[in-house]
C-alpha positions as CSV (number, residue, x, y, z in Angstrom):
1,M,98.5,101.6,87.7
2,S,98.0,98.0,86.6
3,G,100.4,98.3,83.6
4,A,103.7,98.8,85.5
5,A,106.5,97.5,83.2
6,V,109.2,95.1,84.4
7,G,112.3,97.2,85.2
8,S,110.4,100.3,86.1
9,Y,110.6,102.0,89.5
10,V,107.4,102.4,91.4
11,V,106.1,103.4,94.8
12,D,104.1,101.0,96.9
13,T,101.4,103.5,98.0
14,R,100.5,101.3,101.0
15,T,104.0,101.6,102.5
16,G,105.7,104.4,100.6
17,R,108.6,102.1,99.6
18,V,110.3,102.4,96.3
19,G,110.7,99.2,94.4
20,L,111.8,97.8,91.1
21,V,109.2,95.8,89.2
22,M,110.6,92.3,88.8
23,G,107.5,90.6,87.4
24,S,104.2,89.4,88.5
25,E,102.9,86.3,90.4
26,G,99.2,85.7,90.2
27,P,97.4,89.0,90.7
28,Y,100.4,90.8,92.3
29,L,103.4,92.7,91.1
30,Q,106.7,91.5,92.6
31,L,108.8,94.5,93.7
32,R,112.5,94.5,94.8
33,P,114.0,97.2,97.0
34,V,116.5,99.6,95.3
35,G,119.9,98.0,95.7
36,G,118.5,94.5,96.0
37,G,117.0,92.5,98.8
38,R,113.9,90.5,99.5
39,E,111.0,91.0,97.0
40,W,107.5,91.8,98.2
41,D,104.1,91.4,96.6
42,C,102.0,94.5,95.8
43,D,98.6,94.9,94.4
44,P,99.0,96.6,90.9
45,E,96.4,99.1,91.8
46,A,98.5,100.2,94.8
47,V,101.5,101.5,92.8
48,R,102.4,104.6,91.0
49,D,105.5,105.6,89.1
50,A,108.4,106.8,91.3
51,T,109.7,110.3,90.7
52,A,113.3,110.9,90.0
53,S,113.6,112.4,93.5
54,E,112.1,109.3,95.1
55,R,114.5,107.0,93.1
56,L,117.5,109.1,94.1
57,S,116.4,109.1,97.8
58,A,116.0,105.3,97.8
59,A,119.4,104.8,96.2
60,T,121.0,107.2,98.6
61,A,119.4,105.4,101.6
62,Y,120.8,102.1,100.3
63,V,124.3,103.4,99.8
64,N,124.3,104.9,103.3
65,A,123.0,101.6,104.8
66,R,125.7,99.7,102.9
67,S,128.5,102.0,104.2
68,R,127.3,101.4,107.7
69,G,127.4,97.7,107.2
70,E,123.7,97.2,107.5
71,V,123.3,95.5,104.1
72,G,125.6,93.3,102.1
């Protein structure tokens, strides 16, 4: 999926992480974890659209981590 739009949620198929497409840098997409955090680069061919279930799971994991004080 080389045409992932900025603002869309995708899955990095190399790691299984759900990320928000923030833009691109050179040949890579820049993804940010649900809830914020450090962006990572991903090959556009290694992403697919995140399902609603995957988005909800990632958001729930973030809220749980925040309630435990693991993230700011």
